[in-house]
C-alpha positions in Angstrom: 33.6 46.8 -48.1 34.6 45.9 -44.5 31.3 45.5 -43.7 30.4 43.1 -46.4 34.0 41.3 -45.6 32.8 40.9 -41.6 29.0 39.7 -42.9 30.6 36.6 -45.3 32.4 35.0 -41.9 29.4 35.4 -40.4 27.0 33.7 -42.3 29.5 30.9 -43.2 29.6 30.5 -39.2 25.5 30.8 -39.1 25.1 28.0 -42.5 27.7 25.8 -40.4 26.1 25.6 -37.3 22.5 25.1 -39.3 23.9 22.3 -40.9 25.5 21.2 -37.5 22.0 21.3 -35.9 20.7 19.4 -38.8 22.9 16.4 -38.4 22.6 16.3 -34.7 18.8 16.6 -35.4 19.0 13.4 -37.6 20.8 11.7 -35.1 18.6 12.3 -32.4 15.8 11.3 -34.6 17.4 7.8 -35.5 17.7 7.1 -31.8 14.5 7.4 -30.9 13.3 5.4 -33.9 15.9 2.8 -32.4 14.4 2.9 -28.8 10.9 3.3 -29.9 10.6 0.7 -32.7 10.4 -2.5 -29.4 7.1 -0.4 -27.9 5.7 0.0 -31.6 6.3 -3.8 -32.0 4.9 -4.7 -28.8 1.5 -3.1 -29.8 1.2 -4.6 -32.8 1.7 -7.7 -31.3 -0.9 -6.6 -28.8 -3.2 -5.7 -31.2 -3.1 -8.8 -33.4 -6.0 -11.2 -33.5 -3.5 -14.4 -34.4 -0.6 -13.6 -32.1 -1.5 -16.3 -29.3 -1.3 -18.8 -31.9 1.5 -17.3 -34.0 3.3 -14.3 -33.4 4.0 -12.3 -36.4 7.3 -13.3 -37.8 9.5 -11.7 -39.3 8.6 -8.5 -36.9 6.0 -6.5 -38.6 5.1 -2.9 -37.4 1.9 -3.1 -38.7 -1.4 -4.9 -37.4 -2.7 -7.5 -40.0 -6.0 -8.4 -38.2 -6.8 -5.7 -35.5 -8.5 -6.8 -32.5 -9.4 -6.5 -28.5 -9.5 -9.8 -28.4 -6.3 -10.2 -26.3 -7.4 -7.6 -24.3 -10.4 -9.2 -23.1 -8.5 -12.5 -22.6 -6.1 -10.3 -20.0 -9.3 -8.6 -18.5 -12.0 -11.3 -18.4 -11.4 -12.6 -14.7 -10.4 -9.5 -13.2 -7.1 -10.3 -12.2 -5.8 -7.3 -14.2 -7.4 -5.0 -12.7 -6.7 -6.3 -8.9 -2.9 -6.0 -10.0 -3.5 -2.7 -11.2 -5.3 -1.2 -8.1 -2.5 -2.7 -5.9 0.3 -1.3 -7.9 -1.7 2.1 -7.9 -2.0 2.2 -4.3 1.7 1.2 -3.2 3.1 3.7 -6.0 0.8 6.7 -4.6 1.4 6.3 -0.9 5.2 5.9 -1.5 5.1 8.8 -3.4 3.2 10.9 -1.0 5.4 9.7 1.9 8.7 10.5 0.1 7.8 13.4 -1.0 7.0 14.3 2.5 10.1 13.0 3.9 12.7 14.2 0.7 11.0 17.8 0.9 11.3 18.2 4.7 15.2 16.8 4.1 16.4 18.6 1.8 15.2 21.8 3.1 17.0 21.1 6.2 20.3 20.2 4.7 20.4 23.2 2.2 18.6 25.8 4.3 19.4 24.5 8.1 22.0 25.6 10.1 22.8 22.6 12.9 25.9 20.9 13.7 26.9 17.4 11.7 25.0 19.0 8.7 28.2 17.9 6.5 28.2 14.4 8.4 24.4 13.8 7.7 25.0 14.8 3.7 28.2 12.6 3.7 25.9 9.2 5.5 23.0 9.7 3.0 25.3 9.8 -0.1 27.0 6.3 1.9 23.8 4.9 1.7 23.4 5.4 -2.1 26.6 2.8 -2.7 24.7 0.0 -0.6 23.4 -1.9 -3.4 19.2 -2.9 -2.6 20.3 -7.0 -2.8 22.2 -6.6 0.3 19.6 -5.1 2.6 17.0 -7.6 1.2 17.3 -10.7 3.5 17.8 -8.3 7.0 14.5 -6.5 5.9 13.0 -9.9 4.8 13.2 -11.2 8.4 12.1 -8.0 9.9 8.8 -7.7 8.4 8.8 -11.4 8.9 9.2 -11.2 12.6 6.2 -8.5 12.8 4.0 -10.1 10.4 4.0 -8.1 7.7 4.8 -10.7 4.8 2.0 -10.7 2.0 1.3 -6.9 3.1 1.8 -3.6 1.6 3.2 -1.7 4.3 6.9 -3.4 3.5 6.6 -1.7 0.4 5.8 1.9 1.1 7.8 2.4 4.2 11.4 1.4 2.7 10.5 4.0 0.5 9.7 7.2 2.4 13.3 7.7 2.5 16.0 7.6 -0.4 19.2 9.1 -0.7 18.7 10.4 -4.2 15.7 12.1 -3.6 17.1 13.7 -0.6 20.2 15.3 -3.1 17.6 16.6 -5.5 15.5 18.3 -3.0 18.9 19.5 -1.0 20.3 20.8 -4.4 17.5 22.6 -5.7 17.1 24.3 -2.5 20.9 25.3 -2.4 20.2 27.2 -5.8 16.8 29.3 -4.2 17.7 32.9 -2.9 18.7 32.6 1.1 17.1 36.3 0.7 13.6 34.7 0.5 13.9 33.1 3.8 15.6 36.0 5.8 12.4 38.5 4.5 10.0 35.9 5.8 11.6 35.3 9.4 11.9 39.2 9.5 8.1 39.7 9.3 8.1 36.6 11.7 8.0 33.9 10.1 9.2 30.3 11.7 11.1 27.6 9.8 8.2 25.5 9.2 6.2 28.4 7.7 9.1 29.7 5.9 9.1 26.3 4.3 5.9 26.1 3.4 4.7 29.6 2.4 8.0 30.6 0.8 10.4 27.8 -0.6 7.4 24.5 -1.2 5.4 26.6 -3.5 8.9 27.4 -5.5 9.6 24.0 -5.6 7.1 22.4 -8.4 9.2 21.5 -10.5 11.9 19.2 -8.5 8.6 18.0 -6.8 7.2 17.0 -9.7 11.1 15.3 -11.1 10.8 13.5 -7.3 7.4 12.0 -8.1 8.0 10.7 -11.6 11.3 8.8 -10.6 9.6 7.4 -7.2 6.2 6.3 -9.2 8.1 4.7 -11.6 10.5 3.0 -9.0 7.5 2.1 -7.2 5.3 1.1 -10.3 8.1 -1.1 -11.6 9.6 -2.9 -8.8 9.7 -6.6 -9.4 12.4 -8.5 -6.7 11.1 -6.9 -3.8 7.6 -7.3 -4.4 8.2 -10.6 -5.6 9.9 -11.8 -2.3 7.7 -10.3 0.0 4.1 -10.7 -1.3 3.2 -14.6 -1.3 -0.3 -14.2 -2.4 -2.3 -14.3 -5.6 -4.7 -11.2 -4.5 -1.5 -9.2 -3.4 0.3 -9.2 -6.8 1.3 -6.2 -8.4 1.6 -5.7 -12.3 5.1 -6.6 -12.7 4.2 -9.9 -10.8 1.3 -10.2 -12.6 3.3 -9.9 -16.2 5.4 -12.6 -15.0 3.2 -15.2 -14.1 0.9 -14.7 -17.1 2.8 -16.8 -19.3 1.8 -20.6 -20.5 -1.6 -22.2 -21.8 -0.8 -25.5 -22.7 3.1 -25.7 -22.4 3.0 -22.5 -24.9 3.7 -19.3 -24.3 0.4 -16.5 -25.2 2.4 -13.7 -26.9 -0.5 -11.5 -27.9 -1.8 -11.7 -24.2 1.7 -11.2 -22.7 2.4 -8.3 -24.5 -1.4 -6.8 -23.9 -0.3 -7.3 -20.3 3.2 -5.5 -20.8 1.0 -2.7 -23.1 -1.4 -2.4 -20.1 1.6 -2.5 -17.8 3.3 0.9 -18.9 0.4 2.9 -19.5 0.4 4.6 -16.2 4.0 5.2 -16.4 3.1 7.0 -19.4 0.6 8.5 -18.4 2.1 10.3 -15.2 5.8 11.0 -17.6 3.6 13.1 -20.0 1.9 14.7 -17.5 4.7 16.2 -15.5 7.4 16.2 -17.6 7.3 19.8 -18.7 8.5 20.1 -15.1 11.6 18.8 -15.6 12.4 21.2 -17.9 11.7 23.7 -15.7 14.0 22.1 -13.0 16.5 21.9 -14.9 16.3 25.3 -15.8 16.1 26.9 -12.8 18.6 24.7 -11.4 21.1 27.7 -13.2 19.4 29.9 -10.3 22.2 31.6 -8.4 21.7 31.5 -4.6 22.7 34.8 -2.7 
């Protein structure tokens, strides 16, 4: 009798938990649909043949006349592919240099023993409070004096270090046990070898997270490239999207949506390829250092 009485509250709690889980799932599903509907509508307009003449109104989520006509318009002169190449060059080099800098810096702030480490961390956090707009004019003057306007270097070099990525790497390394590095040092390994052979192979999740964030930030950056890049041949994808606007006084909705649709594909591919590592980095953040 006692077992039966104890089982009833447990079954009741289990049913209540399942109901709550179902409600949460439905709410999250509705929120997800709300967020994805604009992207679906963008794709519909992009594949709609007559969208340049008359955009579908009221907005529809079904393509009535499927066609690649709008894609032919935006790719026929090669400017889109040039913008793709420019954005990829900037994003790839920005990610590579940033990864090298923040991983080394994060490891030093987490495992290094040197005077002033706390002050360095405070300075890094303070830099995150400075808006980019306050730095944009001095940066433009500096690169202008160096003769680097309309060049990719002003878009790559400032991305080498960012406080947010440095803190992400530092917090990840703090969670890894110190005993791993101590065991390697007993075998005669130096700091660089400990970093490269012991800690770096364990850092794939946080590296993927930083790579996604930096790639998305570099690919979608608009204001700074608009200021520093002055020629048509150096346009990035966001600038190309903004410039691809009017013909005969009327905005071509289909072609514009095509450019926007093509612009999000690389970011989407990178995110889908690396998203599992974000989950791993969240899970590993619960590791307790020794």
